[in-house]
C-alpha positions as CSV (number, residue, x, y, z in Angstrom):
1,M,-0.1,0.1,0.0
2,N,1.8,3.4,-0.8
3,N,1.4,6.5,1.4
4,D,-1.4,7.6,-1.3
5,D,-3.7,4.9,-0.5
6,F,-3.3,4.9,3.3
7,Y,-3.9,8.3,3.3
8,Q,-7.0,8.0,1.5
9,K,-8.2,4.8,3.4
10,L,-7.7,6.7,6.4
11,R,-9.8,9.6,5.6
12,K,-12.6,7.1,4.4
13,T,-12.1,5.1,7.4
14,L,-12.4,8.4,9.9
15,R,-15.3,10.1,7.4
16,D,-17.8,6.7,7.8
17,W,-17.0,6.1,11.7
18,L,-17.5,10.1,12.6
19,Q,-21.0,9.6,11.0
20,T,-21.5,6.7,13.6
21,D,-23.1,7.5,17.3
22,Q,-20.1,6.2,18.6
23,G,-17.7,8.5,16.5
24,K,-20.0,11.3,17.0
25,N,-19.8,11.3,20.8
26,Y,-16.1,10.6,21.2
27,K,-14.0,13.5,23.4
28,W,-11.4,13.8,20.7
29,A,-13.4,13.3,17.4
30,D,-12.2,16.7,16.1
31,F,-8.6,15.8,16.9
32,L,-9.0,12.4,15.0
33,L,-10.1,14.5,11.8
34,F,-6.6,16.1,11.3
35,A,-4.6,12.2,10.9
36,P,-5.0,12.0,7.1
37,D,-3.5,15.7,7.2
38,L,-0.7,14.7,9.8
39,F,0.1,11.8,8.0
40,H,0.6,13.5,4.7
41,V,2.8,16.4,6.1
42,L,5.0,13.3,7.9
43,C,5.3,12.0,4.3
44,K,5.9,15.1,2.3
45,V,8.4,16.4,4.8
46,I,10.4,13.3,4.9
47,A,10.5,13.5,1.6
48,D,11.9,17.3,1.3
49,K,15.8,17.8,0.1
50,D,15.7,20.3,2.8
51,T,14.8,18.1,5.8
52,P,18.0,17.3,7.6
53,L,18.8,13.6,7.7
54,E,18.5,13.1,12.2
55,D,15.1,14.7,11.1
56,K,14.2,12.6,8.4
57,A,15.1,9.5,10.9
58,K,12.6,10.7,13.3
59,L,9.6,11.1,10.3
60,A,10.5,7.3,9.4
61,G,9.8,6.1,13.2
62,A,6.4,8.3,13.0
63,I,5.5,7.1,9.7
64,A,5.8,3.4,10.2
65,Y,4.0,4.0,13.6
66,F,0.7,5.2,12.2
67,I,0.8,2.6,9.3
68,S,1.5,-0.2,11.8
69,P,-2.0,-1.8,12.9
70,I,-0.2,-3.2,15.9
71,D,1.2,-0.3,18.3
72,L,0.6,1.2,21.9
73,L,-3.2,2.0,21.1
74,P,-3.7,-0.5,17.9
75,E,-6.6,0.4,15.5
76,A,-7.0,-3.3,15.2
77,I,-8.6,-3.8,18.2
78,L,-9.8,-0.3,19.0
79,G,-10.8,1.2,15.8
80,P,-10.2,4.7,14.8
81,V,-9.9,5.6,18.5
82,G,-6.6,3.9,17.8
83,Y,-5.2,6.7,16.0
84,A,-4.9,9.3,19.1
85,D,-1.7,7.9,19.6
86,D,-0.6,8.2,15.7
87,I,-1.9,12.1,15.8
88,V,-0.4,12.5,19.2
89,L,3.4,11.6,18.3
90,A,2.8,12.8,14.7
91,A,2.3,16.1,16.2
92,Y,5.3,15.3,18.9
93,V,7.8,14.3,16.1
94,L,6.6,17.9,13.8
95,N,6.7,20.2,16.3
96,S,10.2,18.9,17.4
97,I,11.6,19.3,13.5
98,I,9.7,23.2,13.8
99,N,11.8,23.9,17.1
100,K,15.0,23.1,15.8
101,S,14.6,23.6,11.7
102,G,11.8,26.5,11.4
103,Q,8.2,25.9,11.0
104,E,8.8,27.0,6.7
105,I,9.0,23.2,5.8
106,V,6.4,22.1,7.9
107,Q,4.0,24.7,7.0
108,R,5.0,24.1,2.9
109,H,3.3,20.7,3.2
110,W,0.5,21.1,5.2
111,A,-2.8,20.3,3.3
112,G,-5.1,20.9,6.5
113,D,-7.6,24.1,6.6
114,E,-6.7,24.8,9.7
115,D,-3.4,26.5,10.9
116,V,-0.6,23.6,11.4
117,L,1.1,25.3,14.3
118,R,-2.2,25.9,16.3
119,V,-3.1,22.2,15.4
120,I,0.3,20.8,16.8
121,S,0.1,22.8,19.9
122,Q,-3.6,22.2,20.6
123,I,-2.6,18.2,20.1
124,L,0.4,18.4,22.3
125,E,-1.9,20.6,25.1
126,R,-4.0,17.7,25.5
127,A,-1.4,14.6,24.5
128,D,-2.1,13.4,28.3
129,E,-5.6,13.9,28.2
130,M,-5.8,12.1,25.0
131,V,-3.7,8.8,25.0
132,G,-2.8,9.0,28.9
133,S,0.1,10.0,30.6
134,G,1.9,6.7,30.8
135,L,1.5,6.1,27.3
136,W,2.6,9.7,26.3
137,R,5.9,9.2,28.6
138,K,6.8,5.9,26.6
139,L,5.8,7.4,23.2
140,K,7.9,10.2,23.5
141,G,10.7,8.1,25.5
142,K,10.6,5.9,21.7
143,F,11.4,9.3,19.9
144,S,14.0,11.1,22.4
145,S,17.3,10.0,21.9
146,E,18.2,12.0,25.4
147,K,16.7,13.8,28.1
148,R,17.9,17.5,26.6
149,E,16.2,16.3,23.0
150,T,12.8,15.8,24.9
151,E,13.2,19.1,27.1
152,E,13.5,21.0,23.2
153,T,10.7,18.9,21.6
154,E,8.4,19.6,24.5
155,E,9.2,23.3,24.1
156,P,5.9,25.0,22.7
157,I,6.4,26.2,19.0
158,K,8.6,29.0,18.5
159,K,5.9,32.1,17.3
160,S,6.5,33.7,14.8
161,E,5.1,37.6,14.0
162,N,2.3,35.6,11.8
163,Y,1.0,33.0,14.8
164,E,-0.7,33.7,17.4
165,A,-2.2,31.1,20.3
């Protein structure tokens, strides 16, 4: 399955699920709607020649996590609710890249309707609630090679004159 197929399948799966009673009543439904766009931007940023090699490794891990049916919140068992950890991880990795390399590369590839910086900030602000603090620590631990990097990644997105929280 290529990335475009996964993107389209994910968008359809979420759209259909959000029409069900469970989907309509899910607390984080609005955030799950960002899953296809977050996956898309991960794929575009990793392919961008301006993305540093060390960032490509993180992006590859986040993409693999996204498409894996077996992760900390498995979609195969939980259904679309299982994408909560995927979007939290995607936001975490993208935030790390923005804080290290600047926001331009992520903004250049964002296909969503909402402001990508706001989306990432909102997801990270609610990550503990969305996936639980224990799971959130595990996700950060898998994608941070050292304590210093974790601290830098957890910093809120640096604001430019064009962005207001």
